[in-house]
C-alpha positions as CSV (number, residue, x, y, z in Angstrom):
1,M,-14.2,6.8,13.7
2,A,-10.4,6.8,13.6
3,T,-8.6,9.8,12.9
4,E,-6.5,9.3,9.8
5,S,-4.6,12.7,8.7
6,R,-3.2,12.8,5.4
7,H,-0.7,15.5,6.8
8,D,-1.5,11.5,7.0
9,G,2.4,-6.8,-29.0
10,D,3.9,-7.3,-26.6
11,D,6.4,-10.0,-27.2
12,Q,8.4,-8.9,-24.1
13,P,8.6,-11.0,-21.1
14,T,6.1,-10.8,-18.8
15,I,5.6,-12.1,-14.6
16,S,3.7,-14.9,-14.7
17,R,1.3,-15.3,-11.7
18,A,3.2,-18.2,-10.3
19,T,6.1,-16.2,-10.0
20,L,4.4,-13.5,-8.6
21,L,2.9,-15.7,-6.0
22,R,6.5,-17.1,-5.3
23,G,7.2,-13.3,-4.2
24,G,5.1,-13.6,-1.5
25,L,5.9,-14.6,2.5
26,A,7.0,-18.1,1.5
27,A,8.4,-18.0,-1.6
28,T,11.9,-15.8,-0.5
29,A,12.5,-17.7,2.9
30,A,15.6,-19.1,1.6
31,V,17.5,-16.5,0.0
32,A,16.0,-13.6,3.1
33,G,19.3,-14.6,5.0
34,T,21.5,-13.0,2.2
35,A,19.4,-10.5,1.4
36,L,19.0,-8.2,4.7
37,I,20.4,-4.5,3.9
38,G,23.8,-4.3,4.2
39,Q,24.6,-7.8,3.6
40,G,26.1,-8.9,0.2
41,A,26.3,-5.4,-1.3
42,A,29.6,-4.6,-2.9
43,A,31.4,-2.0,-1.8
44,A,30.6,0.4,-4.6
45,D,30.6,4.3,-5.0
46,E,27.5,6.1,-5.0
47,V,26.4,5.2,-8.4
48,G,28.1,1.9,-8.6
49,G,27.2,-1.3,-8.4
50,S,23.5,-3.6,-9.6
51,P,20.7,-2.3,-9.5
52,V,19.5,-4.2,-6.4
53,Q,22.6,-2.7,-4.6
54,K,21.6,0.6,-5.4
55,I,18.4,0.4,-3.5
56,R,20.1,-1.1,-0.6
57,R,22.6,1.4,-0.4
58,V,20.1,4.3,-0.9
59,Y,17.5,2.3,1.6
60,Q,20.1,2.2,4.2
61,R,21.4,5.6,4.0
62,E,17.9,7.5,3.7
63,T,16.2,5.5,6.3
64,R,18.8,5.8,8.8
65,R,18.8,10.0,8.1
66,A,15.4,9.9,8.7
67,G,15.4,8.1,12.0
68,G,12.7,6.1,13.9
69,Q,12.1,2.5,13.2
70,W,11.6,1.0,9.9
71,L,9.6,-2.0,8.7
72,S,10.3,-2.8,5.1
73,Y,9.9,-5.6,2.9
74,V,10.9,-5.4,-1.3
75,T,11.3,-7.7,-4.1
76,L,12.2,-7.3,-7.4
77,H,10.8,-9.7,-10.2
78,S,12.3,-10.3,-13.6
79,G,10.9,-12.7,-16.0
80,E,10.5,-16.2,-15.2
81,N,13.4,-15.8,-12.5
82,E,13.0,-16.3,-8.8
83,P,12.1,-12.9,-6.9
84,T,15.0,-10.9,-5.5
85,V,14.6,-9.9,-2.1
86,V,16.0,-6.4,-2.3
87,I,15.1,-5.2,1.6
88,D,14.1,-7.1,4.3
89,E,14.2,-5.2,7.6
90,N,11.7,-6.5,10.4
91,R,9.3,-7.7,7.7
92,D,7.1,-9.6,10.2
93,T,6.6,-6.9,12.7
94,E,3.3,-5.9,13.6
95,I,2.4,-2.4,13.3
96,H,-0.7,0.0,13.6
97,A,-1.3,0.2,9.7
98,A,-2.5,3.6,9.5
99,S,-4.5,4.3,6.2
100,V,-2.4,1.5,4.4
101,N,-5.1,-0.9,5.9
102,K,-7.7,0.4,3.6
103,L,-6.4,-1.7,0.8
104,A,-7.5,-4.6,3.1
105,M,-11.1,-3.1,3.3
106,A,-11.1,-2.8,-0.6
107,L,-9.7,-6.3,-0.5
108,A,-12.6,-8.1,1.5
109,V,-15.3,-5.8,-0.4
110,M,-14.2,-6.7,-4.0
111,D,-14.0,-10.3,-2.4
112,K,-17.8,-9.7,-2.0
113,V,-18.3,-8.5,-5.1
114,D,-16.3,-11.1,-6.9
115,R,-18.9,-13.5,-5.1
116,G,-21.7,-11.5,-6.3
117,E,-22.9,-10.7,-2.8
118,L,-22.3,-6.8,-3.4
119,A,-22.2,-5.0,-6.8
120,L,-19.9,-1.9,-7.9
121,D,-22.9,0.0,-8.8
122,Q,-25.1,-0.6,-6.1
123,R,-25.7,2.6,-4.0
124,L,-25.2,3.9,-0.5
125,E,-26.2,7.0,1.1
126,L,-23.6,9.4,2.7
127,T,-25.2,11.0,5.7
128,A,-24.2,13.6,8.4
129,S,-23.7,10.8,11.0
130,D,-20.7,9.4,8.2
131,I,-18.7,12.2,8.6
132,E,-15.5,11.8,10.2
133,N,-15.3,15.3,12.2
134,D,-12.0,15.5,13.4
135,P,-10.4,18.8,12.1
136,D,-7.2,16.8,10.9
137,T,-9.2,13.9,9.2
138,S,-8.2,12.7,5.6
139,G,-10.3,13.0,2.6
140,T,-12.8,15.5,1.0
141,W,-16.4,14.6,2.0
142,H,-16.3,16.7,4.9
143,L,-15.8,19.9,3.1
144,Q,-19.2,19.4,1.5
145,K,-21.1,20.6,4.5
146,V,-24.5,19.2,3.6
147,Y,-25.1,15.3,2.4
148,G,-27.6,12.9,1.0
149,D,-25.3,12.0,-1.6
150,R,-26.0,8.5,-2.9
151,L,-22.6,7.0,-3.9
152,T,-22.2,3.9,-6.1
153,L,-19.7,1.1,-4.3
154,A,-17.4,2.0,-7.0
155,N,-17.3,5.8,-5.9
156,I,-16.5,4.6,-2.3
157,L,-13.9,2.4,-3.1
158,V,-11.8,5.1,-5.3
159,N,-12.3,7.7,-2.6
160,L,-11.1,5.0,0.0
161,L,-7.9,4.6,-2.1
162,I,-7.4,8.2,-3.6
163,A,-8.3,10.5,-1.2
164,S,-7.7,8.3,1.8
165,E,-11.3,9.1,2.8
166,N,-12.1,7.9,6.4
167,S,-15.7,9.0,6.2
168,A,-16.0,6.1,3.9
169,L,-15.5,3.6,6.5
170,P,-18.4,3.7,8.0
171,L,-20.0,3.0,4.5
172,I,-17.9,0.2,3.7
173,A,-19.0,-1.2,7.4
174,R,-22.4,-1.3,6.4
175,V,-21.8,-3.9,3.6
176,C,-19.1,-5.6,5.2
177,P,-18.8,-5.5,9.0
178,R,-16.0,-5.5,11.1
179,D,-16.2,-9.6,11.9
180,E,-17.2,-10.1,8.3
181,L,-14.5,-8.4,7.1
182,N,-11.5,-9.9,9.2
183,G,-12.9,-13.4,8.5
184,I,-12.6,-12.4,4.6
185,L,-8.9,-11.2,5.5
186,A,-8.3,-14.9,7.8
187,D,-9.9,-16.9,5.3
188,K,-7.2,-15.6,2.2
189,G,-4.5,-16.5,4.7
190,F,-3.8,-13.2,6.7
191,S,-3.3,-13.9,10.1
192,V,-1.8,-10.2,11.5
193,T,-3.7,-7.8,9.0
194,R,-7.0,-7.1,10.8
195,V,-9.5,-3.7,10.9
196,A,-9.7,-2.8,14.6
197,E,-12.4,-2.9,16.9
198,N,-14.7,0.5,17.5
199,E,-16.1,-0.1,21.0
200,E,-19.3,2.3,20.6
201,D,-20.4,-0.1,17.6
202,P,-19.6,-3.7,17.0
203,D,-20.1,-3.5,13.2
204,L,-17.9,-0.2,12.7
205,F,-13.9,-0.6,13.0
206,F,-10.6,1.3,12.9
207,H,-7.8,1.0,10.6
208,G,-6.1,-1.8,12.6
209,N,-2.8,-3.6,12.3
210,T,-0.7,-5.6,9.6
211,T,2.8,-6.4,8.8
212,P,5.3,-5.4,6.0
213,A,5.1,-9.0,5.1
214,E,1.3,-9.3,5.0
215,M,0.8,-5.9,2.9
216,H,3.5,-7.3,0.3
217,R,1.7,-10.4,0.2
218,L,-1.9,-8.5,-0.7
219,L,0.1,-6.7,-3.3
220,T,1.6,-9.6,-4.7
221,G,-1.7,-11.2,-5.0
222,L,-3.3,-8.4,-6.6
223,A,-0.5,-8.1,-9.0
224,G,-0.7,-11.8,-9.7
225,H,-4.6,-11.8,-9.9
226,T,-4.4,-14.9,-6.9
227,L,-6.5,-12.9,-4.4
228,L,-9.3,-12.1,-6.6
229,S,-10.7,-12.0,-10.0
230,P,-8.3,-10.7,-12.8
231,E,-11.0,-7.9,-12.7
232,S,-11.2,-6.9,-9.6
233,C,-7.3,-7.2,-8.9
234,D,-7.0,-4.6,-11.8
235,F,-9.8,-2.6,-10.8
236,L,-7.9,-1.9,-7.3
237,L,-4.6,-1.2,-9.0
238,S,-5.9,1.1,-11.6
239,I,-7.0,3.1,-8.6
240,M,-3.8,3.2,-6.8
241,R,-2.3,3.9,-10.0
242,W,-4.0,7.5,-10.6
243,T,-2.2,10.7,-9.2
244,E,-4.3,13.3,-10.3
245,P,-5.8,14.0,-7.9
246,G,-4.0,11.6,-5.6
247,Y,-1.0,11.1,-3.3
248,T,2.6,12.0,-4.8
249,D,4.7,13.3,-1.8
250,G,6.2,10.1,-1.1
251,I,7.5,7.3,-3.5
252,R,6.1,9.4,-6.3
253,R,7.4,12.9,-5.3
254,V,10.8,12.9,-8.0
255,M,9.0,11.5,-10.8
256,S,7.2,12.5,-14.0
257,S,3.5,12.4,-14.6
258,Q,4.3,9.7,-17.3
259,E,6.7,7.8,-14.7
260,R,4.1,8.2,-11.6
261,I,1.5,6.3,-13.4
262,R,3.8,3.3,-13.3
263,V,3.6,3.2,-9.6
264,A,0.3,1.9,-7.8
265,A,0.6,3.2,-4.4
266,K,-1.3,3.5,-0.9
267,Y,-0.1,5.8,1.8
268,G,-0.8,5.8,5.6
269,A,0.3,8.4,8.4
270,Y,-1.0,8.5,11.9
271,E,1.0,10.1,14.8
272,D,4.8,9.0,14.5
273,R,4.1,6.4,11.7
274,R,4.8,7.1,8.2
275,H,3.8,4.0,5.8
276,E,3.7,3.6,2.2
277,V,3.0,0.3,-0.1
278,G,2.9,-0.7,-3.9
279,V,3.8,-2.0,-7.0
280,I,6.3,-0.2,-9.7
281,Y,5.5,-1.2,-13.5
282,D,8.2,-1.8,-16.2
283,H,7.3,0.4,-19.3
284,D,6.0,-2.7,-21.1
285,G,3.3,-2.9,-17.8
286,A,4.6,-6.0,-16.0
287,P,4.7,-5.4,-12.1
288,T,8.4,-5.7,-11.5
289,L,9.2,-4.3,-8.1
290,I,6.8,-4.9,-4.7
291,F,7.1,-2.4,-2.1
292,S,5.7,-2.2,1.6
293,L,7.6,0.4,3.5
294,F,6.6,1.1,7.3
295,A,8.1,3.4,9.5
296,G,7.2,4.0,13.2
297,Q,9.0,5.6,16.3
298,L,9.4,8.9,14.3
299,G,10.0,12.6,15.2
300,D,8.2,15.8,13.9
301,T,4.9,13.9,14.7
302,E,2.8,17.2,13.5
303,N,4.3,17.3,10.2
304,Y,2.2,15.4,7.6
305,G,3.9,17.2,4.2
306,A,6.4,16.2,2.1
307,T,8.9,17.4,4.3
308,H,9.0,15.0,7.1
309,P,12.0,13.2,7.1
310,A,10.4,9.8,6.1
311,V,8.5,11.0,3.3
312,Q,11.7,12.7,2.1
313,A,13.5,9.4,2.5
314,R,10.7,7.5,0.6
315,S,10.9,9.9,-2.2
316,V,14.7,9.4,-2.7
317,I,14.2,5.7,-2.1
318,G,10.9,5.7,-4.5
319,R,13.1,7.4,-7.2
320,T,16.2,4.7,-7.0
321,M,13.5,2.1,-7.1
322,L,11.8,3.4,-10.6
323,D,15.3,3.5,-11.9
324,A,16.3,0.1,-10.8
325,V,13.6,-1.1,-13.0
326,D,14.3,0.8,-16.1
327,E,18.0,-0.3,-15.4
328,L,16.5,-4.1,-15.7
């Protein structure tokens, strides 16, 4: 399998599903041209300006400091207003998704659950042959040394998204092989997001590619309950919001535990790439900011920790995005 290292009463206004859906690829084309980072932002001091201007300014500073090539798409949603494109940089550029594509895998599995072809309580056996043996693999199952666990599909998805468990991929392939999984993604309108071929076994797969725009559309569909049933959308987002344990080196790093739970996130790291995507909720539980941050051609490739320049950049950007949501 592919090596993916972790070192890889409310009367308040909420977002309608239609508004969230408009936050996807087609919705913001009219404003995207004026929303590019560095364009339209007022010349303000470090703490001045609107929430959107602050995010743009911090994003531009931190990403340039980190180096590499950044591919990003960020939108801000406020009530019933049209979404505001905050960051739009290379959003349609295809890139190796690393573990971010585990979210696409989970989407395909839950689509089969919604259609009654799978059930969250059905069990699969974890065998020694399923275990990713690379010393830099992500996840925890390889630490067991003995296997034979009979895991529910729900348990597998939790480990896939929280621990970024590489050894979950062959289990998922048993119930949703590569061609079927890619077909589900195609049927949902994704033209680039795919899991990749494993030449040794046509049913198995590697992580594959995506674009910032398509991953943003996936997150928008989950937040707006348009890609799956509401229950299935909320199930996946609830996993992504959990942080104990969970990935907190990036977007959620400079946040309290109460703030971290307001961020649904999935990261991916492989070789020279460091990615993170997700949704930030306001205090009333409304999904208010959707971010899709990818970076490649980075240095310090052996450093998968919190001190990597791109991960440090995301931590500053994440704090700024959360503060912008609160300022609204």
